[in-house]
DOTI-284862 format. One line per field, with one value per residue (C-alpha): x, y, z; residue number from 1; residue in three letters. Coordinates in pm, whole numbers, always signed. Layout:
<bavos>
xx	(X/...)
yy	(Y/...)
zz	(Z/...)
n	(NUM/...)
res	(ALA/...)
</bavos>
This chain:
<bavos>
xx	(+458/+788/+877/+1124/+1388/+1336/+1131/+825/+501/+329/-9/-255/-374/-27/+148/-107/+27/-265/-139/-196/-536/-637/-517/-712/-1031/-978/-963/-1252/-1482/-1353/-1461/-1806/-1860/-1770/-1975/-2269/-2166/-2150/-2517/-2688/-2860/-3066/-3262/-3144/-3307/-2966/-2618/-2760/-3028/-2990/-3136/-2853/-2477/-2385/-2614/-2481/-2108/-2221/-2288/-1961/-1789/-1939/-1851/-1495/-1446/-1561/-1319/-1046/-1113/-1126/-790/-631/-747/-642/-295/-76/+119/-183/-112/+236/+125/-173/-17/+6/-358/-501/-289/-431/-789/-805/-643/-932/-1177/-1002/-1033/-1393/-1527/-1442/-1679/-1946/-1914/-2155/-2044/-2006/-1907/-1735/-1551/-1621/-1472/-1773/-1955/-2326/-2500/-2842/-2764/-2406/-2123/-1788/-1455/-1192/-934/-958/-846/-590/-359/-370/-304/-26/+137/+116/+266/+555/+637/+621/+833/+1089/+1134/+1255/+1614/+1865/+1637/+1837/+1647/+1971/+1947/+1777/+1548/+1428/+1378/+1167/+951/+892/+799/+558/+388/+316/+253/-3/-275/-193/-246/-578/-706/-621/-830/-1115/-1061/-957/-647/-661/-640/-371/-139/-129/+76/+349/+392/+558/+880/+945/+929/+1157/+1402/+1406/+1481/+1777/+1647/+1880/+1788/+1878/+1570/+1362/+1520/+1473/+1096/+1085/+1260/+1022/+729/+905/+982/+632/+495/+757/+657/+297/+330/+654/+765/+944/+1244/+1264/+1221/+1497/+1722/+1649/+1710/+2047/+2153/+2058/+2216/+2555/+2545/+2499/+2780/+3011/+2905/+2947/+3295/+3403/+3477/+3193/+3404/+3360/+2991/+3036/+3293/+3160/+2772/+2650/+2786/+2631/+2297/+2282/+2363/+2093/+1840/+1864/+1790/+1408/+1463/+1715/+1467/+1206/+1455/+1508/+1139/+1100/+1342/+1112/+1254/+1001/+1101/+871/+852/+989/+1286/+1349/+1331/+1588/+1810/+1799/+1869/+2162/+2311/+2204/+2352/+2714/+2847/+2680/+2807/+3146/+3142/+3026/+3295/+3574/+3452/+3390/+3210/+2877/+2705/+2771/+2648/+2334/+2301/+2307/+2054/+1832/+1866/+1758/+1462/+1370/+1382/+1158/+916/+923/+821/+545/+402/+166/+33/+11/-179/-419/-468/-410/-571/-936/-1106/-1196/-845/-686/-928/-834/-464/-497/-671/-424/-114/-280/-320/-688/-927/-1260/-1395/-1753/-1659/-1380/-1233/-1557/-1488/-1141/-1246/-1536/-1302/-1057/-1325/-1449/-1101/-998/-1313/-1242/-983/-773/-1031/-1311/-1678/-1775/-1920/-2231/-2192/-2011/-2184/-2009/-2087/-2433/-2553/-2365/-2150/-1865/-1982/-1872/-1811/-1872/-1622/-1335/-1379/-1439/-1128/-1313/-1561/-1278/-1102/-1415/-1573/-1254/-1019/-640/-590/-840/-695/-338/-455/-606/-292/-73/-286/-197/+162/+171/-14/+252/+542/+411/+380/+732/+878/+708/+810/+1197/+1165/+1041/+1281/+1118/+1148/+798/+651/+889/+823/+441/+458/+632/+371/+90/+259/+314/-42/-174/+79/-18/-391/-326/-94/-325/-659/-554/-346/-645/-866/-612/-545/-203/-315/-571/-906/-898/-1129/-949/-1077/-914/-814/-1062/-1248/-1416/-1769/-1761/-1772/-1515/-1265/-1316/-1303/-987/-786/-905/-777/-456/-377/-487/-301/+11/-82/-150/+199/+369/+173/+284/+657/+605/+463/+792/+1006)
yy	(-4321/-4147/-3882/-3909/-3776/-4059/-3841/-3987/-3829/-3687/-3689/-3407/-3314/-3351/-3108/-2811/-2545/-2587/-2289/-2048/-2194/-2161/-1794/-1731/-1882/-1697/-1357/-1432/-1530/-1241/-1011/-1177/-1125/-763/-696/-816/-579/-296/-342/-514/-188/-189/-476/-796/-1087/-1270/-1295/-1519/-1261/-1261/-904/-742/-728/-1008/-1257/-1160/-1194/-1546/-1608/-1465/-1664/-1996/-1920/-1822/-2163/-2321/-2104/-2207/-2580/-2563/-2391/-2654/-2926/-2773/-2850/-2576/-2561/-2398/-2069/-2038/-2141/-1919/-1616/-1416/-1479/-1397/-1080/-974/-1073/-884/-594/-583/-592/-297/-100/-219/-125/+237/+256/-16/-20/+163/+492/+415/+740/+882/+571/+382/+55/-172/-414/-484/-807/-789/-800/-880/-621/-722/-500/-618/-418/-688/-964/-748/-791/-1166/-1135/-881/-1108/-1413/-1218/-1086/-1434/-1582/-1311/-1280/-1655/-1697/-1838/-1551/-1279/-1008/-704/-485/-524/-227/-424/-661/-367/-185/-478/-542/-197/-185/-508/-317/+35/-47/-200/+66/+357/+204/+177/+547/+632/+459/+699/+409/+568/+336/+31/+182/+253/-120/-170/+47/-246/-456/-260/-487/-792/-628/-541/-922/-1002/-768/-413/-143/-19/+328/+328/+274/+550/+772/+695/+796/+1108/+1188/+1154/+1363/+1642/+1648/+1683/+1935/+2144/+2143/+2180/+2410/+2564/+2482/+2658/+2411/+2099/+2221/+2274/+1916/+1772/+1948/+1839/+1483/+1451/+1600/+1372/+1056/+1159/+1225/+904/+682/+826/+792/+1179/+1248/+1547/+1740/+1743/+1901/+2140/+2251/+2153/+2216/+2581/+2646/+2506/+2695/+3029/+2933/+2896/+3268/+3371/+3421/+3658/+3849/+3878/+3999/+4281/+4356/+4380/+4631/+4850/+4868/+4579/+4333/+3984/+3718/+3364/+3215/+3437/+3330/+2970/+3007/+3203/+2906/+2645/+2869/+2845/+2467/+2305/+2436/+2265/+1944/+1952/+2028/+1729/+1509/+1650/+1581/+1226/+1144/+815/+695/+724/+1097/+1162/+972/+1170/+1488/+1359/+1260/+1610/+1781/+1530/+1621/+2001/+1933/+1758/+2050/+2284/+2039/+1967/+2250/+2134/+1773/+1866/+2118/+1978/+1603/+1504/+1529/+1778/+1514/+1371/+1716/+1781/+1449/+1518/+1872/+1741/+1455/+1696/+1945/+2219/+2247/+2144/+2008/+1805/+1821/+1741/+1525/+1499/+1376/+1000/+1005/+1201/+957/+660/+773/+853/+485/+339/+544/+479/+96/+139/-171/-451/-282/-218/-579/-744/-556/-286/-18/+320/+464/+136/+84/+434/+453/+752/+631/+587/+280/+97/-250/-189/+69/+149/-195/-173/+97/-186/-396/-116/+2/-344/-540/-269/-246/-614/-739/-493/-610/-977/-913/-716/-1014/-1252/-1040/-1029/-1407/-1446/-1234/-1385/-1744/-1665/-1512/-1806/-2044/-1837/-1846/-2232/-2272/-2426/-2274/-1902/-1871/-1968/-1745/-1440/-1499/-1550/-1217/-1040/-1190/-1071/-728/-687/-785/-565/-263/-309/-367/-61/+182/+65/+91/+389/+581/+469/+619/+941/+862/+798/+991/+826/+649/+376/+36/-268/-454/-798/-1080/-881/-587/-654/-737/-1017/-906/-826/-1161/-1353/-1180/-1226/-1585/-1675/-1463/-1658/-2009/-1994/-1962/-2237/-2452/-2368/-2447/-2764/-2885/-2846/-2946/-3285/-3398/-3240)
zz	(-325/-408/-640/-920/-686/-441/-190/-23/-114/+213/+65/+1/+346/+516/+266/+341/+571/+816/+1025/+753/+685/+1053/+1067/+758/+898/+1232/+1044/+837/+1132/+1333/+1039/+1028/+1407/+1388/+1067/+1272/+1558/+1333/+1193/+1486/+1595/+1268/+1417/+1206/+1357/+1380/+1243/+964/+847/+480/+462/+653/+588/+828/+636/+308/+440/+538/+180/+55/+320/+197/-152/-47/+114/-212/-416/-157/-207/-585/-588/-366/-578/-910/-1061/-924/-1246/-1408/-1235/-1387/-1739/-1734/-1582/-1912/-2028/-1670/-1657/-2009/-1931/-1602/-1774/-2020/-1730/-1571/-1880/-1961/-1610/-1679/-1963/-1866/-1471/-1241/-1047/-676/-461/-759/-855/-1186/-1076/-1006/-1238/-1134/-1213/-1029/-661/-700/-750/-862/-854/-1105/-905/-630/-858/-1044/-738/-816/-1188/-1116/-854/-1103/-1394/-1179/-1051/-1408/-1545/-1269/-1234/-1582/-1626/-1641/-1504/-1322/-1192/-1237/-1606/-1765/-1977/-1709/-1458/-1717/-1809/-1438/-1361/-1664/-1527/-1198/-1345/-1610/-1392/-1134/-1391/-1506/-1151/-1086/-1392/-1220/-914/-708/-546/-240/-454/-665/-354/-280/-584/-423/-184/-453/-405/-102/-320/-572/-294/-202/-568/-589/-635/-495/-160/-289/-519/-223/-43/-344/-343/+23/-54/-313/-75/+185/-53/-175/+195/+285/-30/+91/+469/+498/+164/-163/-11/+280/+47/-173/+124/+247/-107/-142/+218/+162/-178/-58/+258/+33/-187/+108/+291/-20/-79/+268/+305/+560/+712/+385/+440/+790/+681/+350/+295/+634/+669/+317/+391/+724/+551/+285/+562/+638/+288/+343/+643/+433/+139/+383/+476/+108/+45/+331/+145/-147/-373/-487/-584/-727/-555/-878/-854/-487/-588/-869/-632/-379/-670/-781/-430/-369/-678/-671/-348/-436/-812/-678/-456/-747/-982/-705/-663/-1038/-985/-1100/-780/-738/-1084/-1001/-691/-892/-1125/-838/-678/-992/-1032/-677/-741/-1049/-827/-589/-877/-999/-653/-669/-1011/-896/-576/-737/-1092/-1083/-738/-701/-460/-203/-214/-171/+140/+288/+258/+388/+699/+750/+731/+958/+685/+752/+1025/+914/+1191/+1057/+687/+555/+899/+1060/+976/+1138/+1431/+1509/+1444/+1694/+1952/+1897/+1934/+2220/+2432/+2413/+2672/+2750/+2708/+2545/+2614/+2542/+2234/+2085/+2368/+2158/+2175/+1864/+1675/+1795/+1723/+1389/+1453/+1220/+847/+662/+984/+837/+553/+554/+923/+1066/+1288/+1483/+1603/+1712/+1896/+2069/+2164/+2220/+2343/+2298/+2380/+2119/+1855/+1935/+1895/+1555/+1443/+1574/+1357/+1052/+1155/+1186/+864/+680/+862/+769/+412/+390/+585/+334/+45/+153/+210/-143/-400/-703/-768/-887/-559/-362/-566/-574/-188/-129/-360/-144/+169/+19/-71/+276/+448/+244/+301/+667/+693/+496/+644/+1014/+938/+816/+1103/+1356/+1150/+1024/+662/+452/+395/+71/+98/+131/+309/+599/+445/+532/+789/+606/+451/+78/-156/-408/-136/+51/-284/-400/-80/-46/-403/-341/-33/-127/-459/-259/-16/-329/-481/-158/-101/-437/-317/+56/-28/-113/+165)
n	(1/2/3/4/5/6/7/8/9/10/11/12/13/14/15/16/17/18/19/20/21/22/23/24/25/26/27/28/29/30/31/32/33/34/35/36/37/38/39/40/41/42/43/44/45/46/47/48/49/50/51/52/53/54/55/56/57/58/59/60/61/62/63/64/65/66/67/68/69/70/71/72/73/74/75/76/77/78/79/80/81/82/83/84/85/86/87/88/89/90/91/92/93/94/95/96/97/98/99/100/101/102/103/104/105/106/107/108/109/110/111/112/113/114/115/116/117/118/119/120/121/122/123/124/125/126/127/128/129/130/131/132/133/134/135/136/137/138/139/140/141/142/143/144/145/146/147/148/149/150/151/152/153/154/155/156/157/158/159/160/161/162/163/164/165/166/167/168/169/170/171/172/173/174/175/176/177/178/179/180/181/182/183/184/185/186/187/188/189/190/191/192/193/194/195/196/197/198/199/200/201/202/203/204/205/206/207/208/209/210/211/212/213/214/215/216/217/218/219/220/221/222/223/224/225/226/227/228/229/230/231/232/233/234/235/236/237/238/239/240/241/242/243/244/245/246/247/248/249/250/251/252/253/254/255/256/257/258/259/260/261/262/263/264/265/266/267/268/269/270/271/272/273/274/275/276/277/278/279/280/281/282/283/284/285/286/287/288/289/290/291/292/293/294/295/296/297/298/299/300/301/302/303/304/305/306/307/308/309/310/311/312/313/314/315/316/317/318/319/320/321/322/323/324/325/326/327/328/329/330/331/332/333/334/335/336/337/338/339/340/341/342/343/344/345/346/347/348/349/350/351/352/353/354/355/356/357/358/359/360/361/362/363/364/365/366/367/368/369/370/371/372/373/374/375/376/377/378/379/380/381/382/383/384/385/386/387/388/389/390/391/392/393/394/395/396/397/398/399/400/401/402/403/404/405/406/407/408/409/410/411/412/413/414/415/416/417/418/419/420/421/422/423/424/425/426/427/428/429/430/431/432/433/434/435/436/437/438/439/440/441/442/443/444/445/446/447/448/449/450/451/452/453/454/455/456/457/458/459/460/461/462/463/464/465/466/467/468/469/470/471/472/473/474/475/476/477/478/479/480/481)
res	(MET/ARG/SER/ALA/GLY/GLY/HIS/ARG/ASP/ARG/GLY/PHE/PHE/ASN/SER/ILE/ASP/TRP/LYS/LEU/VAL/ILE/CYS/TYR/LEU/LEU/LEU/VAL/PHE/ILE/GLY/TRP/ALA/ASN/ILE/TYR/ALA/SER/VAL/HIS/SER/SER/ASP/PRO/SER/SER/ILE/PHE/ASP/TRP/GLY/CYS/ARG/SER/GLY/LYS/GLN/ALA/VAL/TRP/MET/GLY/THR/SER/PHE/ILE/ILE/ALA/ALA/VAL/ILE/LEU/PHE/LEU/ASN/PRO/ARG/ILE/TYR/GLU/THR/MET/ALA/VAL/PRO/ILE/TYR/LEU/PHE/VAL/GLY/LEU/LEU/LEU/VAL/ALA/VAL/ILE/PHE/LEU/GLY/ILE/ASP/VAL/LYS/GLY/SER/SER/SER/TRP/PHE/GLU/PHE/GLY/PRO/ILE/ARG/PHE/GLN/PRO/ALA/GLU/ILE/SER/LYS/ILE/SER/THR/SER/LEU/MET/LEU/ALA/ALA/TYR/MET/SER/GLN/GLN/GLY/TYR/ARG/ILE/SER/ARG/PRO/ARG/ASN/PHE/LEU/VAL/THR/ALA/MET/ILE/ILE/LEU/ILE/PRO/MET/ALA/ILE/ILE/VAL/LEU/GLN/SER/GLU/THR/GLY/SER/ALA/LEU/VAL/TYR/VAL/GLY/PHE/ILE/PHE/MET/LEU/TYR/ARG/GLU/GLY/LEU/SER/GLY/TRP/LEU/ILE/PHE/LEU/ALA/GLY/MET/ALA/ILE/LEU/SER/PHE/ILE/LEU/THR/LEU/THR/ALA/SER/PRO/PHE/VAL/ALA/ILE/LEU/VAL/ILE/ALA/GLY/VAL/ALA/SER/PHE/CYS/ILE/CYS/LEU/TYR/SER/GLY/ARG/LEU/LYS/TRP/TRP/PHE/LEU/ILE/CYS/VAL/PRO/VAL/ILE/VAL/LEU/MET/ALA/PHE/VAL/PRO/SER/MET/LEU/GLU/ARG/VAL/ALA/GLU/GLU/GLY/PHE/ARG/LEU/LYS/PRO/LEU/HIS/ILE/LEU/LEU/GLY/VAL/ILE/ALA/LEU/ALA/ILE/PRO/PRO/VAL/THR/TRP/LEU/ALA/TYR/ARG/GLU/ARG/ASN/THR/PHE/SER/HIS/LEU/ALA/ILE/ILE/SER/MET/ILE/ALA/GLY/ILE/LEU/LEU/VAL/PHE/SER/ALA/ASP/VAL/ILE/PHE/ASN/LYS/VAL/LEU/GLN/ASP/HIS/GLN/ARG/LYS/ARG/ILE/GLU/VAL/LEU/LEU/GLY/MET/LYS/GLU/ASP/PRO/ALA/GLY/VAL/GLY/TYR/ASN/VAL/ARG/GLN/SER/LYS/ILE/ALA/ILE/GLY/SER/GLY/GLY/MET/PHE/GLY/LYS/GLY/TYR/LEU/ASN/GLY/THR/GLN/THR/THR/TYR/GLY/PHE/VAL/PRO/GLU/GLN/SER/THR/ASP/PHE/ILE/PHE/CYS/THR/ILE/GLY/GLU/GLU/TRP/GLY/PHE/ALA/GLY/SER/ALA/ALA/VAL/ILE/LEU/LEU/TYR/VAL/PHE/LEU/ILE/TRP/ARG/ILE/ILE/LYS/ASP/ALA/GLU/ARG/SER/ARG/GLU/ALA/PHE/THR/ARG/ILE/TYR/GLY/TYR/CYS/VAL/ALA/CYS/CYS/ILE/PHE/MET/HIS/LEU/PHE/ILE/ASN/ILE/GLY/MET/THR/ILE/GLY/LEU/MET/PRO/VAL/ILE/GLY/ILE/PRO/LEU/PRO/LEU/ILE/SER/TYR/GLY/GLY/SER/SER/LEU/TRP/GLY/PHE/THR/ALA/LEU/ILE/PHE/ILE/PHE/ILE/ALA/LEU/TYR/ARG/ASN/GLU/LYS/LYS/TYR/PHE)
</bavos>
């Protein structure tokens, strides 16, 4: 059978990317085995014991395989035509769960139906990805156009903001990963750079001082202006000496204070700003180009962020979130409190050595030293029982999964499939980065599952649907290659 363009139909099974499917299955079964390893000390009769988490995960796996099969047999065009209704429906679920959901560890993000719990945030990644793909694949779309950019940003920020209201910071952070897809579709790399600078400024304000953060902002802004204009020597001749002189301001103020003069911190900061802005503004005026003006605006926004960092940290973030960030950044030591999980996690992973202690032989795992070891901290089980080699193998499986999705997305002829594929890759990457990062102490503990491996029906169903919708979309194109 041939298509209208004369290409031979390869058939249903021959057009499926089986490498993706096999990688998915390997991760799911690895997860199942490690879930059993994390709970076997509580004496379940076997991995199929329906009374323990490994048995329940087997049920979630079976239903996930059914979901995958249904998705593959549906007409892939339905995902594009139904993107808007799906996005609106999931948005209603996200709002409804705040008022009708149950409270789980301070988060009102779960519906409960008898023995089954369902988290709308898990499927919101799918609905947002479909909506982004549907909107951005429209003819004439250009992300550089202000209207297109604003609508795209709102598609991402609306569900993200609702999830934050549910006290699900971890799930909300996943949406930050969409910035990589936006970059692929034409977003300026400078915007990504500015986002990174905002994070750096926030961290410097908390760990060093507002003074240091403003110095860094002024230095980076002036460097970017000089680099863009091709006058980098100006930065070394003018800006660097000024910034170095400004670095001595705190010690000079201490001398002044010793003489009996008293200056409030606000006065000090205003003085620093007064010294920082003139050289950068002078450079922008000399160049008289749009980039230089944007650099000045960005510098002012950065300084405003420095002033608001204390309010954000103490008023916006919840108490447990502040404590986790303080422990992560080394501002406080709390090995028996919020730092306990990470400390035990690093002990478990480190004790695994090169090849691990052997399946079901992990002491940290067996005796339950790490809380939530079958969910958020399941990577500890892999690290302890499988060692560095096993951990690296699992990470390489994820790398292959993400690489294969991106490769298929790039080969797609339709923008909808390509954009959706990049959204899938971004979601998996963010989950992987945050989850493994928090188990080894590089990220705050924010409660986010390891894709396809952590225990949980909502998570497994969500990632299964997310991945197999892409497989179905790509299959629809590949069958005529």
